[in-house]
C-alpha positions, 0 to 999 in steps of 0.5 A: 265273776269269780266262781263258787270258787275264787269266792269263796277265797275271796271271804277267807282272804277278806277275813285276814284281812279285817280281822283284829289278831286277839293274839300275840304273832308268836313266832315258836308257834309253827301252825302247817295245813298241807294241801297235796292235789294244789301243791300249797301249805298254809304256814303261820309262824315262818316267815320270809328270812327263814323261808329263804335261808332254810331252802336247798337251793336259791332263787333265782330272779323275784317277781313281787305281786304286791311289796312295799319294797321300794328297791325292785326293778320295773319290767314294762311288759308286766307292769310288776316289780322285781327283784334280780337275783345279786339283789335277792339279800337285801329283800330277805334282810327288810322287815317283812313282816311290815308289810302288809300283803307280800307276795311274789313269785320266783322266775328265772331269767328276765327275758321270760317276764317278756313274753308272758301272756295277758291271762297269764298276767292276769292270773299273776294280777289273781293270785297277788289280790286274792291269794287263790288260784285259777289254774296250777301257778306254774310258769313255764316261762319261768319256771318256777319253783315257788309262789308266795302269799302272805299277809303280815309274812308270818301272821298267815302264807299261803305258799306253792311248792311245785316239789314238795321236797323244796318244802320238807327241806326248808321246813328241816332246816327251819326246825333245828333253826328257832329250836337253836334259837331257842335253845341258845349256849353260853359261852365262856364269857356267858354270851349267848349267841344261837346254837347249832341244831342238825335239820330234821329229815325230809323222810321224818317230816315226810311220814307225817304229811297225814297229820300235816293235811290235816293241819297240824301244830309244832310247839317250841313253846312246850318243848321239853327236855333232858339230859338225853334228849328234846321233845317237840310236841306236835298236835293236829288241830286241824284246817284254819285259814284264820290263824286266832280262829287256829291260837284258840284251837291250838289253845284248847288242844295243848290241855291233851297229850300231843299227838305225837313227837320230834325227840332230838336224840342228844348223843347220837344228834338224831332226831326221831319220830315218837306217835302217841 
């Protein structure tokens, strides 16, 4: 019924849903596996609010494929709910991690929903249910930049990018933001506040494409720093759709020296990449 690729994806998805997690969800462990051919990235450690606020340009409207959001608007043609651009901030502030499945596709004009074909609506239903495409999920009518498919948002995410430059800019901002949360600074009154770091450039991150295509972990919990620099270690650990298995592999890998490090020079306020 689904074909070999669809059956494999369905099995992977069922494993993700049914497996009891053996590891607590850690926001300071960032796993990424990039599939360049099919335009998606599997990730662990990036939640929707981080993704949305780290994009180079804000998205427009969001068509909700699977969700538990209660304030969406209803489209009679597709029978999907959607979030207009002006209401997106409310969804960004919601606890999407608690939704279970949280899947959406962005689109430019509300009128475009009413010209989607039955085949395209079926493809969108398949995307939300199986978390895999029947064909690459970029639609001329919608002019979408992304498809965002998650289970326990932040634990298992699969995000399609029309243009991978959006991914690299988002990732550079997320890494800088996470570092700021991990290393807050104190004010004169002793209040801890988030410290601001510059984004990691997309040129540096693009040099990591070979590692990202294999599957890599950025570990903010293992940061090393001195007076002059901060180092974020990177381990290449392989391709995982099961994030419990990913955690197990990372636990073994971090007993060894990392495969590389992202280095922030405190004096120059610049990032660089140090390969082992």
